[in-house]
C-alpha positions, 0 to 999 in steps of 0.5 A, spaced: 507 500 530 508 496 537 513 495 542 516 490 539 515 491 531 514 496 526 512 495 519 513 500 513 512 499 505 516 502 500 513 501 493 518 499 487 514 497 481 517 494 475 512 497 470 509 504 468 506 507 474 498 508 472 492 509 476 489 502 474 495 498 476 497 501 483 490 500 486 493 495 491 499 499 493 495 506 494 490 501 498 496 499 502 499 506 503 492 509 505 491 504 510 497 505 513 495 513 513 488 512 516 487 506 520 489 503 527 493 497 528 487 492 528 484 494 522 490 495 518 492 488 519 486 485 518 485 489 511 492 488 509 491 481 510 485 481 505 488 486 500 494 482 499 490 476 497 490 473 490 483 473 488 482 481 491 488 483 486 484 479 480 478 483 482 481 490 483 484 488 476 478 487 473 475 493 475 472 492 482 472 498 487 477 498 493 471 500 497 468 493 496 473 490 500 473 495 506 472 491 513 468 492 519 471 497 524 475 501 519 474 508 518 471 508 511 470 515 510 477 517 512 480 511 508 476 513 502 477 520 502 485 519 502 485 513 497 481 518 492 486 524 493 492 520 494 496 521 487 501 517 484 507 522 486 508 518 492 509 511 489 514 515 484 517 517 490 518 511 493 520 508 486 526 513 486 528 512 493 528 504 492 532 505 485 537 511 487 538 510 494 537 503 495 540 501 488 534 496 487 533 494 480 525 496 478 521 491 481 526 488 485 524 486 493 528 487 499 527 487 506 530 493 510 531 492 518 533 498 523 532 496 530 531 501 535 
């Protein structure tokens, strides 16, 4: 959040939600919950790169991608305890309330 912009993320996966295919989604949610704005922006930029996604899919632990200035302990504790239910809740909201198809993307805007 800033005086000008707020960003939030809702996950709407098209595939079955499992721990091994939600590393990036869980990493993004965890970052929003545990980091300050400057760390948030820098880490999300790193986390959303294609080579990072490939590395995570190959089994690399997300802790390898943490950046200086992050609260590593808070991130790792939350990441390791963040269940899949929150992603399932996001998926349900996207499909039942927003009427999106599985995997469909959208931008929502709500000015102050």
